[in-house]
N, CA, C and O atoms as a GROMACS GRO file, in nm:
protein
  132
    1MET      N    1  -0.068   0.441  -1.683
    1MET     CA    2   0.059   0.449  -1.607
    1MET      C    3   0.033   0.528  -1.479
    1MET      O    4   0.068   0.481  -1.370
    2MET      N    5  -0.026   0.642  -1.488
    2MET     CA    6  -0.049   0.719  -1.357
    2MET      C    7  -0.143   0.646  -1.267
    2MET      O    8  -0.129   0.655  -1.145
    3GLN      N    9  -0.241   0.572  -1.322
    3GLN     CA   10  -0.332   0.492  -1.241
    3GLN      C   11  -0.260   0.389  -1.157
    3GLN      O   12  -0.293   0.366  -1.041
    4ASP      N   13  -0.157   0.324  -1.223
    4ASP     CA   14  -0.080   0.221  -1.148
    4ASP      C   15  -0.008   0.278  -1.032
    4ASP      O   16   0.000   0.216  -0.926
    5LEU      N   17   0.048   0.399  -1.053
    5LEU     CA   18   0.122   0.462  -0.943
    5LEU      C   19   0.028   0.495  -0.831
    5LEU      O   20   0.061   0.472  -0.715
    6PHE      N   21  -0.091   0.548  -0.861
    6PHE     CA   22  -0.188   0.580  -0.760
    6PHE      C   23  -0.237   0.456  -0.686
    6PHE      O   24  -0.254   0.461  -0.565
    7LEU      N   25  -0.260   0.350  -0.753
    7LEU     CA   26  -0.295   0.221  -0.691
    7LEU      C   27  -0.185   0.176  -0.599
    7LEU      O   28  -0.214   0.137  -0.485
    8ALA      N   29  -0.055   0.178  -0.642
    8ALA     CA   30   0.049   0.142  -0.559
    8ALA      C   31   0.059   0.219  -0.433
    8ALA      O   32   0.083   0.162  -0.327
    9ILE      N   33   0.041   0.350  -0.442
    9ILE     CA   34   0.044   0.441  -0.326
    9ILE      C   35  -0.066   0.401  -0.226
    9ILE      O   36  -0.044   0.395  -0.105
   10ALA      N   37  -0.188   0.373  -0.282
   10ALA     CA   38  -0.301   0.344  -0.200
   10ALA      C   39  -0.274   0.212  -0.128
   10ALA      O   40  -0.298   0.201  -0.008
   11ILE      N   41  -0.226   0.114  -0.198
   11ILE     CA   42  -0.190  -0.016  -0.130
   11ILE      C   43  -0.088   0.007  -0.021
   11ILE      O   44  -0.110  -0.039   0.092
   12VAL      N   45   0.018   0.073  -0.048
   12VAL     CA   46   0.128   0.093   0.055
   12VAL      C   47   0.060   0.173   0.179
   12VAL      O   48   0.089   0.145   0.295
   13GLY      N   49  -0.027   0.268   0.148
   13GLY     CA   50  -0.091   0.341   0.258
   13GLY      C   51  -0.174   0.248   0.345
   13GLY      O   52  -0.170   0.258   0.467
   14ASN      N   53  -0.249   0.156   0.280
   14ASN     CA   54  -0.331   0.070   0.358
   14ASN      C   55  -0.246  -0.030   0.435
   14ASN      O   56  -0.284  -0.066   0.546
   15VAL      N   57  -0.135  -0.076   0.385
   15VAL     CA   58  -0.048  -0.168   0.453
   15VAL      C   59   0.009  -0.102   0.577
   15VAL      O   60   0.012  -0.164   0.683
   16ILE      N   61   0.055   0.025   0.566
   16ILE     CA   62   0.110   0.100   0.673
   16ILE      C   63   0.008   0.121   0.786
   16ILE      O   64   0.038   0.106   0.904
   17THR      N   65  -0.119   0.159   0.740
   17THR     CA   66  -0.226   0.181   0.841
   17THR      C   67  -0.257   0.054   0.915
   17THR      O   68  -0.270   0.054   1.037
   18ILE      N   69  -0.269  -0.060   0.841
   18ILE     CA   70  -0.298  -0.190   0.911
   18ILE      C   71  -0.186  -0.229   1.004
   18ILE      O   72  -0.211  -0.277   1.115
   19ALA      N   73  -0.063  -0.210   0.960
   19ALA     CA   74   0.050  -0.245   1.042
   19ALA      C   75   0.051  -0.160   1.172
   19ALA      O   76   0.077  -0.212   1.281
   20ALA      N   77   0.023  -0.029   1.158
   20ALA     CA   78   0.025   0.058   1.278
   20ALA      C   79  -0.091   0.016   1.376
   20ALA      O   80  -0.073   0.016   1.498
   21LEU      N   81  -0.208  -0.019   1.321
   21LEU     CA   82  -0.317  -0.068   1.405
   21LEU      C   83  -0.281  -0.191   1.478
   21LEU      O   84  -0.304  -0.201   1.598
   22VAL      N   85  -0.223  -0.290   1.405
   22VAL     CA   86  -0.184  -0.414   1.468
   22VAL      C   87  -0.081  -0.395   1.572
   22VAL      O   88  -0.090  -0.457   1.678
   23ARG      N   89   0.019  -0.311   1.549
   23ARG     CA   90   0.123  -0.279   1.640
   23ARG      C   91   0.068  -0.224   1.768
   23ARG      O   92   0.103  -0.270   1.877
   24GLY      N   93  -0.023  -0.118   1.753
   24GLY     CA   94  -0.088  -0.056   1.864
   24GLY      C   95  -0.170  -0.157   1.951
   24GLY      O   96  -0.167  -0.152   2.074
   25TYR      N   97  -0.241  -0.247   1.882
   25TYR     CA   98  -0.315  -0.347   1.949
   25TYR      C   99  -0.228  -0.443   2.034
   25TYR      O  100  -0.265  -0.478   2.146
   26TYR      N  101  -0.114  -0.484   1.980
   26TYR     CA  102  -0.030  -0.572   2.050
   26TYR      C  103   0.038  -0.497   2.170
   26TYR      O  104   0.058  -0.555   2.277
   27TRP      N  105   0.074  -0.369   2.149
   27TRP     CA  106   0.132  -0.294   2.255
   27TRP      C  107   0.033  -0.283   2.380
   27TRP      O  108   0.068  -0.300   2.497
   28GLN      N  109  -0.097  -0.250   2.336
   28GLN     CA  110  -0.199  -0.240   2.438
   28GLN      C  111  -0.215  -0.368   2.517
   28GLN      O  112  -0.232  -0.362   2.639
   29ARG      N  113  -0.212  -0.481   2.453
   29ARG     CA  114  -0.232  -0.615   2.518
   29ARG      C  115  -0.111  -0.640   2.610
   29ARG      O  116  -0.130  -0.694   2.719
   30GLN      N  117   0.011  -0.606   2.573
   30GLN     CA  118   0.126  -0.634   2.650
   30GLN      C  119   0.122  -0.548   2.774
   30GLN      O  120   0.150  -0.597   2.884
   31SER      N  121   0.088  -0.421   2.759
   31SER     CA  122   0.085  -0.328   2.874
   31SER      C  123  -0.024  -0.368   2.980
   31SER      O  124  -0.008  -0.346   3.101
   32GLN      N  125  -0.131  -0.426   2.929
   32GLN     CA  126  -0.237  -0.472   3.021
   32GLN      C  127  -0.194  -0.583   3.106
   32GLN      O  128  -0.234  -0.592   3.222
   33ARG      N  129  -0.108  -0.674   3.051
   33ARG     CA  130  -0.056  -0.786   3.124
   33ARG      C  131   0.050  -0.744   3.218
   33ARG      O  132   0.106  -0.828   3.289
   0.00000   0.00000   0.00000
C-alpha cells in the first residue's frame, strides 16, 4: 500500500518536471522569434 503511494508521487513529480521543461522550452522559442 505504501509502495503504491510512493510510486504515484514519483510519477506525478516526473510529469510536473517534464511539463515545466516543455513549457520553458516553448517560452524560449516564442521569445526568440
